[in-house]
C-alpha positions in Angstrom: 86.0 81.4 -34.0 87.2 78.5 -31.9 85.0 76.2 -34.0 86.3 77.6 -37.2 89.9 77.3 -36.1 89.3 73.8 -35.0 87.6 73.0 -38.3 90.6 74.5 -40.2 93.0 72.3 -38.2 90.9 69.2 -39.0 90.7 70.1 -42.7 94.4 70.6 -42.8 95.0 67.2 -41.2 92.6 65.6 -43.6 94.3 67.1 -46.7 97.7 66.2 -45.3 96.7 62.5 -45.3 96.1 62.8 -49.0 99.0 64.9 -50.3 98.8 63.8 -53.9 95.1 64.7 -54.0 95.7 68.1 -52.4 98.7 68.9 -54.6 96.7 68.0 -57.8 93.8 70.3 -56.7 96.1 73.2 -55.9 98.0 72.9 -59.2 94.8 72.8 -61.2 93.3 75.8 -59.4 96.6 77.7 -59.7 96.6 77.2 -63.4 93.1 78.5 -63.8 93.4 81.4 -61.3 96.9 82.3 -62.6 95.7 82.6 -66.2 92.6 84.6 -65.1 94.6 86.9 -62.9 97.3 87.6 -65.6 94.6 88.4 -68.2 92.7 90.5 -65.6 95.9 92.5 -64.9 96.1 93.4 -68.6 92.4 94.2 -68.9 92.6 96.3 -65.7 95.7 98.2 -66.7 94.6 98.8 -70.3 90.8 99.0 -70.3 89.5 99.6 -66.7 92.0 101.9 -65.1 91.3 105.6 -65.6 93.8 107.6 -67.6 96.5 109.1 -65.4 95.2 112.7 -65.7 93.0 114.8 -63.4 89.3 114.0 -64.1 90.2 111.8 -67.1 86.5 111.1 -67.9 86.2 114.7 -69.2 88.9 114.3 -71.9 87.5 113.8 -75.4 88.9 113.5 -78.9 87.1 115.1 -81.9 87.1 114.2 -85.6 85.4 115.7 -88.6 82.6 113.4 -90.0 81.8 113.6 -93.7 78.4 113.1 -95.3 79.1 109.5 -96.0 80.0 108.8 -92.4 83.8 108.7 -92.8 85.8 110.3 -90.0 88.8 112.5 -90.7 91.2 114.8 -88.9 90.5 118.5 -88.6 91.6 121.2 -91.0 92.9 124.5 -89.6 89.9 126.7 -90.5 87.3 124.2 -89.2 89.3 123.8 -86.0 89.4 127.6 -85.4 85.7 128.0 -86.1 84.8 125.2 -83.7 87.2 126.5 -81.0 85.7 130.0 -81.1 82.1 128.8 -81.1 82.1 126.0 -78.5 80.9 126.6 -75.0 80.8 123.0 -73.8 84.6 122.5 -74.1 86.8 124.3 -71.6 89.9 123.6 -73.6 90.4 122.5 -77.2 93.7 121.9 -78.9 95.3 120.7 -82.1 98.0 118.1 -82.1 99.7 116.4 -85.0 100.3 112.7 -85.2 103.8 111.6 -84.1 106.4 111.7 -86.9 110.0 110.4 -86.7 112.8 112.9 -86.9 116.5 112.7 -86.8 117.7 114.4 -83.6 121.2 115.5 -82.8 122.6 117.3 -79.8 121.6 114.7 -77.3 124.0 112.2 -75.8 123.7 110.2 -79.0 121.9 110.6 -82.4 118.3 109.6 -82.0 115.3 108.7 -84.2 112.6 110.3 -82.1 108.9 111.0 -82.6 107.8 114.6 -82.5 104.3 116.1 -82.3 103.2 119.7 -82.7 100.8 120.8 -79.9 98.8 124.0 -79.8 98.4 126.4 -76.9 95.6 124.6 -75.1 97.1 121.1 -75.4 98.8 120.8 -72.0 96.0 122.7 -70.2 93.5 120.3 -71.7 95.3 117.4 -69.9 95.8 119.5 -66.8 99.3 118.1 -66.3 102.3 119.8 -64.9 105.9 119.0 -66.1 108.1 116.8 -64.0 110.9 119.3 -64.5 111.1 122.8 -66.1 108.1 124.4 -67.6 105.6 124.2 -70.5 105.5 126.6 -73.5 105.3 130.3 -72.7 102.8 132.5 -74.5 105.4 134.3 -76.6 106.8 131.0 -77.8 103.3 129.9 -79.1 103.2 132.2 -82.2 104.8 132.4 -85.6 108.4 133.5 -85.2 108.5 132.4 -81.5 111.6 130.9 -80.0 112.0 127.2 -80.9 111.5 125.2 -77.7 110.7 121.6 -77.0 109.2 119.6 -74.1 110.6 116.0 -73.9 109.1 112.8 -72.6 110.3 111.1 -69.5 111.7 108.2 -71.5 113.6 110.5 -73.9 115.0 112.5 -71.0 116.4 109.3 -69.3 117.7 107.7 -72.4 119.2 110.5 -74.4 119.7 113.3 -71.9 121.0 111.3 -69.0 118.2 112.3 -66.7 120.2 115.5 -66.0 118.3 118.3 -64.2 117.1 121.3 -66.3 118.2 123.7 -67.6 120.4 121.8 -70.0 123.4 123.5 -71.6 122.8 122.0 -75.1 119.9 122.2 -77.6 118.3 119.5 -79.7 118.6 119.9 -83.4 115.9 118.4 -85.8 114.0 119.5 -88.8 116.8 122.0 -89.6 116.3 124.0 -86.3 117.9 124.0 -82.9 115.3 123.7 -80.0 115.9 124.5 -76.4 114.6 121.9 -73.9 112.4 123.7 -71.5 110.5 120.9 -69.8 110.2 117.2 -69.0 106.8 115.5 -68.8 105.9 112.9 -66.2 106.4 109.2 -67.0 102.6 108.7 -67.1 102.1 111.3 -69.9 101.8 109.6 -73.3 99.8 111.4 -75.9 99.8 111.0 -78.8 101.0 107.5 -77.9 104.7 107.1 -78.3 105.5 110.8 -78.6 108.9 111.8 -77.3 109.1 115.5 -78.2 106.5 118.2 -78.3 107.0 121.6 -80.0 104.5 124.5 -80.4 102.1 124.1 -83.2 102.1 127.9 -83.7 105.7 127.7 -85.1 104.1 126.3 -88.4 101.8 128.3 -90.6 98.1 127.4 -90.8 96.8 126.0 -94.1 93.7 127.9 -95.5 92.1 124.8 -97.0 89.2 123.3 -95.2 89.9 119.9 -96.8 93.5 119.7 -95.5 92.7 117.2 -92.8 96.0 117.3 -90.8 95.2 117.6 -87.1 94.0 115.5 -84.2 91.8 117.6 -81.8 91.6 116.9 -78.1 89.6 118.7 -75.6 88.2 118.8 -72.0 84.6 119.1 -71.2 83.7 122.3 -69.3 82.6 122.1 -65.7 79.0 121.0 -65.4 78.8 119.8 -69.0 78.0 116.2 -69.8 79.1 114.2 -72.9 75.7 114.3 -74.6 75.4 118.1 -74.3 78.9 118.5 -75.9 77.9 116.2 -78.7 74.7 118.1 -79.4 76.5 121.4 -79.5 79.2 120.2 -81.8 76.7 118.8 -84.2 74.9 122.1 -84.3 78.2 123.9 -84.9 79.1 121.6 -87.8 75.7 122.1 -89.4 76.0 125.9 -89.1 79.4 125.8 -90.8 78.1 123.6 -93.5 75.2 126.0 -94.1 77.7 128.9 -94.3 80.5 127.4 -96.4 78.7 124.6 -98.2 80.6 121.5 -99.2 83.9 123.5 -98.8 83.9 122.6 -95.1 84.3 118.9 -95.9 82.5 118.4 -92.6 78.9 117.4 -92.2 79.1 116.5 -88.4 81.7 116.3 -85.6 82.4 112.9 -84.0 83.3 113.2 -80.3 84.6 110.2 -78.3 86.0 109.8 -74.8 89.8 109.8 -75.1 90.2 106.5 -73.2 87.9 104.8 -75.8 89.9 106.3 -78.6 93.1 105.1 -77.1 92.1 101.5 -76.2 88.9 100.8 -78.1 90.8 98.9 -80.9 92.2 96.3 -78.5 89.0 95.8 -76.5 87.6 92.9 -78.5 90.9 91.0 -78.4 91.4 91.5 -74.7 87.9 90.5 -73.9 88.2 87.4 -76.0 91.4 86.4 -74.2 89.9 87.2 -70.8 86.9 85.0 -71.7 89.2 82.2 -72.7 91.0 82.5 -69.4 87.6 82.3 -67.6 86.7 79.2 -69.6 90.0 77.6 -68.5 89.2 78.5 -64.9 85.8 76.8 -65.3 87.5 73.6 -66.7 90.0 73.6 -63.8 87.2 74.1 -61.3 85.1 71.3 -62.8 88.1 69.0 -62.5 88.7 69.9 -58.9 85.0 69.4 -58.2 85.3 65.9 -59.7 88.2 65.1 -57.5 86.4 66.3 -54.4 83.3 64.3 -55.3 85.4 61.2 -55.8 87.2 61.7 -52.5 83.9 62.3 -50.8 82.6 59.0 -52.2 85.6 57.1 -50.6 84.7 58.8 -47.3 81.0 58.1 -47.4 81.1 55.7 -44.4 83.1 58.3 -42.4 80.5 61.0 -43.1 77.6 58.7 -42.5 79.0 57.8 -39.0 79.4 61.4 -38.2 75.8 62.1 -39.2 74.5 59.1 -37.3 76.3 60.3 -34.1 74.5 63.6 -34.3 76.5 65.9 -36.6 74.1 68.3 -38.3 74.1 69.3 -42.0 75.7 72.6 -41.0 78.8 70.9 -39.6 79.1 68.8 -42.7 78.8 71.8 -45.0 81.3 73.7 -42.8 83.8 70.8 -43.1 83.7 70.8 -46.9 83.8 74.6 -47.1 86.9 74.8 -44.9 88.7 72.1 -47.0 87.8 73.9 -50.2 88.9 77.2 -48.7 92.3 75.8 -47.9 92.6 74.4 -51.4 91.4 77.5 -53.1 93.5 79.9 -51.1 96.6 77.8 -51.7 95.8 77.7 -55.4 95.1 81.4 -55.4 98.5 82.2 -53.7 100.3 80.0 -56.2 98.2 81.5 -59.0 99.2 85.0 -58.0 102.8 84.0 -58.3 102.2 82.4 -61.6 100.3 85.5 -62.7 103.3 87.7 -61.8 105.5 85.6 -64.1 102.7 85.3 -66.6 102.3 89.1 -67.0 106.0 89.5 -67.6 105.8 86.7 -70.2 102.7 88.2 -71.8 104.4 91.6 -72.1 107.6 89.9 -73.5 105.7 88.3 -76.3 103.2 91.1 -76.9 104.2 92.7 -80.2 104.1 96.3 -79.0 100.6 97.1 -80.3 99.0 97.2 -76.8 98.5 100.7 -75.4 99.2 101.6 -71.8 101.5 98.6 -71.2 103.5 100.6 -68.7 100.4 100.5 -66.4 100.0 96.7 -66.5 101.1 94.8 -63.5 100.0 92.7 -60.5 98.9 95.5 -58.1 96.5 95.7 -55.2 93.4 95.7 -57.4 94.6 92.5 -59.1 95.4 90.8 -55.9 92.0 91.6 -54.5 90.5 90.1 -57.7 92.6 87.0 -57.1 91.4 86.8 -53.5 87.8 87.2 -54.5 88.1 84.6 -57.2 89.7 82.2 -54.7 86.9 82.7 -52.1 84.2 82.3 -54.8 85.8 79.1 -56.0 86.0 77.9 -52.4 82.3 78.6 -51.8 81.2 76.9 -55.1 83.4 73.8 -54.6 82.5 73.3 -51.0 78.8 73.8 -51.4 78.5 71.5 -54.4 80.4 68.7 -52.7 78.6 69.1 -49.4 75.2 69.1 -51.0 75.9 65.9 -53.0 77.1 64.1 -49.9 74.4 65.5 -47.5 71.6 64.2 -49.8 72.6 60.6 -49.0 70.7 59.0 -46.0 73.2 57.8 -43.4 71.7 54.3 -43.3 72.0 53.9 -47.0 75.6 55.1 -47.0 76.5 52.7 -44.2 74.9 49.8 -46.0 76.9 50.5 -49.2 80.1 51.3 -47.5 81.0 47.6 -46.9 80.5 46.6 -50.6 81.3 49.6 -52.8 82.9 52.9 -53.1 80.1 54.4 -55.1 79.0 57.8 -54.2 75.5 57.1 -55.5 74.0 57.6 -58.8 73.4 61.3 -58.2 77.1 62.0 -57.5 78.1 59.9 -60.4 75.7 61.8 -62.7 77.1 65.1 -61.4 80.7 64.0 -62.2 79.7 63.0 -65.7 77.9 66.3 -66.2 81.1 68.1 -65.1 83.2 66.1 -67.6 80.7 66.9 -70.4 80.9 70.6 -69.5 84.7 70.5 -69.5 84.8 68.9 -72.9 82.3 71.5 -74.3 84.4 74.4 -72.9 87.6 72.9 -74.3 86.0 72.5 -77.7 85.0 76.2 -77.7 88.6 77.3 -77.0 90.0 75.0 -79.6 87.6 76.1 -82.2 88.6 79.7 -81.5 92.3 78.9 -81.8 91.7 76.9 -85.0 89.8 79.7 -86.6 92.6 82.2 -85.7 95.2 79.8 -87.0 93.4 79.2 -90.3 92.9 82.9 -90.7 96.7 83.4 -90.2 97.5 80.7 -92.7 95.1 82.3 -95.2 96.9 85.7 -94.8 100.3 84.1 -95.3 99.1 82.5 -98.5 98.0 85.9 -100.0 100.1 87.6 -102.6 101.1 91.0 -101.1 102.2 92.3 -104.5 105.9 92.4 -103.6 108.7 90.1 -102.7 108.7 88.8 -99.1 112.1 87.0 -99.2 115.6 88.0 -100.1 115.0 91.7 -99.6 116.8 93.9 -97.0 115.4 97.4 -96.2 117.6 100.3 -95.1 115.7 103.2 -93.6 117.2 106.7 -93.2 116.0 110.1 -92.0 117.9 112.9 -93.9 117.7 116.6 -93.2 114.4 118.2 -94.1 114.3 119.5 -97.7 112.7 122.9 -97.1 115.0 124.4 -99.6 115.7 123.0 -103.1 119.4 122.9 -102.5 118.9 120.5 -99.5 116.5 118.4 -101.6 119.2 118.0 -104.3 121.8 117.0 -101.7 119.4 114.4 -100.3 118.7 113.0 -103.7 122.4 112.8 -104.5 123.0 110.9 -101.3 120.2 108.6 -102.0 121.4 107.8 -105.5 125.0 107.3 -104.3 123.7 104.9 -101.6 121.5 103.0 -104.1 124.4 102.7 -106.6 126.8 101.4 -103.8 124.3 98.8 -102.7 123.6 97.8 -106.3 127.3 97.2 -106.8 127.5 94.7 -103.9 128.2 91.1 -105.1 125.0 89.1 -105.5 122.7 92.1 -105.5 120.3 92.1 -108.4 118.3 95.4 -107.8 118.1 98.3 -105.4 115.8 101.3 -105.2 114.3 103.8 -102.8 110.8 104.9 -101.8 109.5 107.5 -99.4 107.2 105.0 -97.5 107.9 101.3 -97.4 105.1 98.6 -97.2 104.4 97.5 -93.6 107.2 99.8 -92.3 104.9 102.2 -90.5 106.5 105.3 -91.8 104.4 108.4 -92.6 102.6 108.1 -95.9 100.5 110.8 -97.5 97.1 110.5 -99.0 95.1 113.2 -100.7 93.1 114.5 -103.6 94.5 115.0 -107.0 93.1 116.9 -110.0 93.0 115.7 -113.6 94.2 118.5 -115.9 93.2 119.4 -119.4 96.4 121.4 -120.0 99.8 121.7 -118.2 99.3 125.4 -117.2 95.8 125.0 -115.8 97.0 125.3 -112.2 99.3 128.3 -111.6 98.7 128.7 -107.8 96.8 127.1 -105.0 93.8 129.3 -105.6 93.5 127.6 -109.0 94.0 124.2 -107.3 91.2 125.0 -104.7 88.8 126.1 -107.5 89.3 123.0 -109.6 89.2 120.7 -106.6 85.5 121.6 -106.2 84.8 119.9 -109.6 84.3 116.4 -108.3 84.3 114.8 -111.8 87.9 116.0 -112.2 89.3 114.7 -108.9 90.5 111.5 -107.5 92.1 110.2 -104.2 95.3 108.2 -103.8 98.2 107.4 -101.5 101.2 109.5 -102.4 104.8 108.1 -102.7 108.0 109.0 -104.4 110.3 106.3 -105.7 113.5 105.8 -107.7 113.7 103.8 -110.9 115.1 100.6 -109.2 112.4 100.4 -106.5 109.9 98.3 -108.5 112.5 95.9 -109.7 113.9 95.4 -106.2 110.5 94.5 -104.7 109.3 92.7 -107.8 106.3 94.9 -108.3 105.2 94.1 -111.9 104.8 96.7 -114.7 101.3 96.3 -116.1 101.5 99.0 -118.8 103.7 101.8 -120.0 107.2 102.3 -118.5 108.8 102.8 -115.2 111.1 105.8 -114.1 114.2 106.2 -116.2 117.5 108.0 -115.9 116.2 110.7 -118.2 113.6 111.7 -115.7 115.9 114.3 -114.3 115.0 117.0 -111.7 114.4 119.6 -114.4 112.7 117.3 -116.9 108.8 117.1 -117.2 107.6 115.4 -114.1 106.3 111.9 -114.6 104.3 109.5 -112.5 103.5 105.8 -112.2 100.2 104.7 -110.7 98.9 101.4 -109.3 96.4 99.2 -111.1 93.7 99.8 -108.6 94.0 103.6 -109.1 93.8 103.2 -112.9 90.6 101.1 -112.6 89.0 103.4 -110.0 89.7 106.7 -111.8 89.8 105.6 -115.5 87.7 102.4 -115.7 87.1 102.7 -119.4 90.1 104.8 -120.5 93.9 104.4 -120.9 95.5 106.5 -118.1 98.8 106.8 -119.9 99.4 110.4 -120.9 96.9 111.8 -118.4 98.0 115.1 -116.7 97.7 115.1 -112.9 98.1 117.9 -110.4 99.1 116.6 -107.0 100.9 119.6 -105.7 98.9 119.8 -102.5 101.1 116.9 -101.2 104.4 118.7 -101.3 103.8 122.2 -102.4 105.2 121.7 -105.9 102.7 122.7 -108.5 104.5 121.2 -111.6 102.1 118.7 -113.1 102.7 115.0 -113.6 102.3 112.9 -116.8 101.3 109.3 -116.1 103.8 107.1 -117.9 103.2 103.7 -116.3 100.8 101.4 -114.4 102.2 98.9 -111.9 100.7 96.1 -109.8 98.8 96.7 -106.6 100.6 96.4 -103.2 99.2 95.6 -99.8 101.0 98.5 -98.1 99.0 98.6 -94.8 99.0 94.9 -94.0 98.0 91.6 -95.6 94.5 91.9 -94.2 94.1 95.4 -95.8 93.0 95.7 -99.4 95.5 97.4 -101.7 94.8 101.2 -101.8 95.1 103.3 -105.0 98.6 104.6 -105.0 100.4 107.3 -106.9 104.2 107.3 -107.4 106.3 110.3 -108.3 109.9 110.3 -109.2 112.2 110.8 -106.2 114.6 112.6 -108.4 111.9 115.2 -109.3 109.9 115.7 -106.2 112.7 117.0 -103.9 110.6 117.9 -100.9 109.8 114.2 -100.2 113.5 113.4 -100.0 114.1 113.5 -96.3 112.8 110.0 -95.5 114.0 107.2 -97.6 113.7 103.4 -97.5 116.1 101.5 -99.8 115.1 98.0 -100.9 118.0 95.7 -101.8 117.2 92.4 -103.6 119.5 89.5 -104.0 118.9 85.7 -104.1 121.7 85.1 -101.6 119.1 85.4 -98.8 118.0 88.2 -96.4 120.6 87.4 -93.7 123.5 87.6 -96.2 122.0 90.9 -97.6 121.9 92.4 -94.2 125.5 91.4 -93.5 126.6 92.9 -96.8 124.6 96.1 -96.4 125.5 96.9 -92.8 129.0 98.4 -93.6 127.5 100.5 -96.3 124.9 101.8 -93.9 127.5 102.7 -91.4 129.5 104.6 -94.0 126.5 106.6 -95.2 124.6 107.1 -92.0 127.2 107.2 -89.2 125.7 110.5 -87.9 122.1 109.8 -88.9 119.5 107.6 -87.2 118.9 104.5 -89.3 117.5 101.1 -89.3 118.3 97.9 -91.2 115.6 95.2 -91.4 114.2 92.6 -93.8 110.8 92.2 -95.5 110.3 89.0 -93.5 110.7 90.9 -90.3 108.3 93.6 -91.3 105.8 91.0 -92.4 106.2 89.2 -89.1 105.7 92.4 -87.2 102.5 93.2 -89.1 101.1 89.8 -88.2 102.4 89.8 -84.6 99.0 90.8 -83.0 97.3 87.9 -84.7 100.0 85.5 -83.6 99.8 86.9 -80.1 96.1 86.1 -79.9 96.5 82.7 -81.5 99.4 81.8 -79.1 97.3 82.6 -75.9 94.1 81.2 -77.1 95.9 78.0 -78.4 97.7 77.7 -75.0 94.4 78.0 -73.1 92.7 75.5 -75.4 95.6 73.0 -75.0 95.5 73.2 -71.2 91.7 73.0 -71.2 91.9 69.9 -73.4 94.5 68.2 -71.1 92.4 68.9 -68.0 89.2 67.8 -69.7 90.5 64.5 -71.0 92.2 63.9 -67.6 88.8 64.4 -66.0 87.2 62.0 -68.5 89.9 59.4 -67.8 89.3 59.8 -64.1 85.5 59.3 -64.5 86.0 56.2 -66.7 88.6 54.8 -64.3 86.3 55.4 -61.3 83.4 53.7 -63.2 85.6 50.7 -64.1 86.6 50.4 -60.4 82.9 50.4 -59.3 81.9 47.8 -61.9 84.6 45.3 -61.3 82.1 42.7 -60.0 79.9 43.3 -63.0 82.8 42.7 -65.4 83.7 39.5 -63.6 80.2 38.2 -63.9 80.1 39.1 -67.6 83.3 37.2 -68.2 82.0 34.2 -66.3 78.9 34.2 -68.5 81.0 34.2 -71.7 81.8 37.8 -72.5 85.1 38.4 -74.3 87.8 41.1 -73.5 86.8 42.8 -76.7 83.1 43.0 -75.5 84.1 44.7 -72.3 86.7 46.9 -73.9 84.1 48.1 -76.5 81.4 48.7 -73.8 83.7 50.9 -71.7 84.9 52.9 -74.8 81.3 53.3 -76.0 80.4 54.8 -72.7 83.4 57.2 -72.8 82.5 58.0 -76.4 78.9 58.9 -75.3 80.3 61.4 -72.8 82.7 62.8 -75.3 80.0 63.0 -78.0 77.6 64.9 -75.7 80.4 67.3 -74.7 81.2 67.8 -78.4 77.6 68.5 -79.3 77.2 71.0 -76.5 80.6 72.6 -77.4 79.6 72.9 -81.0 76.4 74.6 -80.1 78.2 77.0 -77.7 80.9 77.7 -80.3 78.2 78.5 -82.9 76.6 80.9 -80.5 79.8 82.6 -79.7 81.1 82.7 -83.3 80.3 86.4 -83.7 82.8 87.2 -81.0 85.6 86.2 -83.5 84.0 87.9 -86.5 86.3 91.0 -86.4 89.4 89.0 -85.5 89.6 86.6 -88.4 90.3 87.3 -92.1 89.1 85.3 -95.1 87.6 82.6 -92.9 84.0 82.1 -91.9 83.5 81.8 -88.1 81.1 78.9 -89.0 83.7 77.1 -91.0 82.6 73.4 -91.1 86.1 72.2 -91.7 87.4 73.8 -88.5 84.4 72.5 -86.4 84.7 69.0 -87.9 88.5 68.8 -87.4 88.3 70.0 -83.7 85.4 67.7 -82.9 87.4 64.7 -84.3 90.5 65.8 -82.4 88.6 66.0 -79.2 86.9 62.7 -79.7 90.2 61.0 -80.6 92.0 62.3 -77.6 89.1 61.4 -75.3 89.0 57.8 -76.5 92.8 57.6 -76.2 92.6 58.8 -72.6 89.9 56.2 -71.9 91.9 53.4 -73.4 93.9 52.5 -70.4 91.0 52.1 -67.9 89.0 50.3 -70.6 91.9 47.9 -71.1 92.1 47.4 -67.4 88.4 46.5 -67.4 89.0 44.0 -70.2 91.6 42.1 -68.1 89.4 41.6 -65.0 89.9 38.0 -63.6 86.4 36.5 -63.0 87.6 33.9 -60.5 89.3 36.6 -58.4 86.0 38.6 -58.4 83.9 35.6 -57.5 86.2 34.5 -54.7 86.1 38.0 -53.2 82.3 37.9 -53.3 82.2 34.6 -51.6 
């Protein structure tokens, strides 16, 4: 220990004599370690850390799987059959996806997300409430008392974190719910849910093709994942044999809950973590180059030590201790940078990352940083020591009086490190360029609607369970649209039940093509005809007002749009998208066709198709337009509780928002509402891609700077070693241009080799990006060529100054020094 402490003091004194060198090494290591630590903290919190529930590895989520491999949510009858037959699942529960509801009765009106959860939902997670209780048995049945369990965030924000029981109730969906429990802060399923109510308050649907429910369960004690999968497959086949195709379920997909929650972000996070690792390698290579250069200047000192009896072990220990001080200092600074970096990452993260509340620089992350620092210290120290230890002390002493060269082996090592740095930088830049080109391609796509000069007002009205409430909602909607339409500069305004990119609930389902209007009198008739596949079709279901298509600029392809004469009591009409017309009636005119789509809203009055409109990319620019069916909002009253009003005017989005805000306050002073623009919605849909591009581009830029700095250092060092040679060349008649070109050609060879290796590595890793780019080949020659030229140009520019210095060597000065 005394020897180690003495070595540390000696290493510290040695580094203190070269403060610029030490500071440069620490900063480069801090950049690499900080980036790696920040990304590891995200990966650890999102992907690696177990879910915050007892025995989380036993939690699973189930889906129905059709014969063609598609996965769907569960229907009520299929769920009940699986629940009663399974023996491998100790608890199995239904839960709806979270839907936004207008909540009153709290400290302020709220737009909150609510989910219906069946009796085994909370037991499946094995969680206890933070305050109060969970649902009682008598509350989990039809006609039971309306109660609600709230999330920790909702309790703090809207209920003032007051202890239970609360004196007031929460009112939403036309009913008053008593708050009976508050969940812990860590409970978040379905993700983002703020309110849970008993599923048993709502009736079950008899149809096996009504895929409405998520299903979550817990493996029984002693049962492994494969056994549960085998049993569920057997149950699905038994039900298919009993009910035939009516089950709509050929198999049951079962997946660990953690994988279901975070699997969609795994490729992106692993890509960014890999990019951070590449940046760390570039930083480590640069520090190794600096250490080798410094060791070369101290070759005489080391040779004397060896000649006086110092063994190889002492030399290795000396380099290891110096590297340890540098790496630990870089790691400490990197940990501080990572703490800031995590906050910055979460600030720019667009809200699509699950489990962000569990991300932070914790003990596990600090242990990772320490291990990384020690590993770097070992690698840097051993590599430098081995290069120096290979030199015979006599040879080093002989060279020390004439040159600073560390030997051809050390020089080759430094060049190899620079080539590796350039190759890694090229890989990062190619990845960033592919993401950037993909984003530009998406922005150039026609989404099928206006993306400028459109404001969007979103409202949640009381649920239209009764026709009278539906009529009141429609009257309010029409009054709001008319008021907005009358604003100066507004050209068109219209409402729709689900707005593109807005993320509001949108229905999709199966419709029936009728031969006559009275063919479906009840849902038994609907179910019977739905089995005739040649008479059915599938589409997204929306309701819209007559001004909606004009406000968004969705073109009319054929027929007509909704008109004022399409009143509530008039024959119901529909407009369909062009893709639906081509898919269902490829060789026919769809106008005049009779459609039954009453399974979407319970209204069995048939539709007559009166128009065809252009396709719309509703789910995102990278998602193909889906077949869409539009009913009239004036006629389909049960879809009137959620409305999104589009307002178009060439005055600009900002001016429209300013003009619309007083109208929204007038109409929705007591209702949760939101005012946005199509540009904001579009930017939000592309935010995850921008996030990946931002980080990968930043890593690539830093790697490029470090790499060209390393190349410039190698070229400068080589110029310094060859000063005598350049002087002799000048004396023999060489020109400045000859020397300048010679140095730049040598730099270009290093850069060219790095580019070739980088291109090969990027080609090998191209499949990593395959699922993250849209409309761009991961082998795009334009991207590879542009990045290669950029890297070569920057490398030559960085080599220009040392090359110019070589071209100005004074031969007389060199010859006099030799004399």
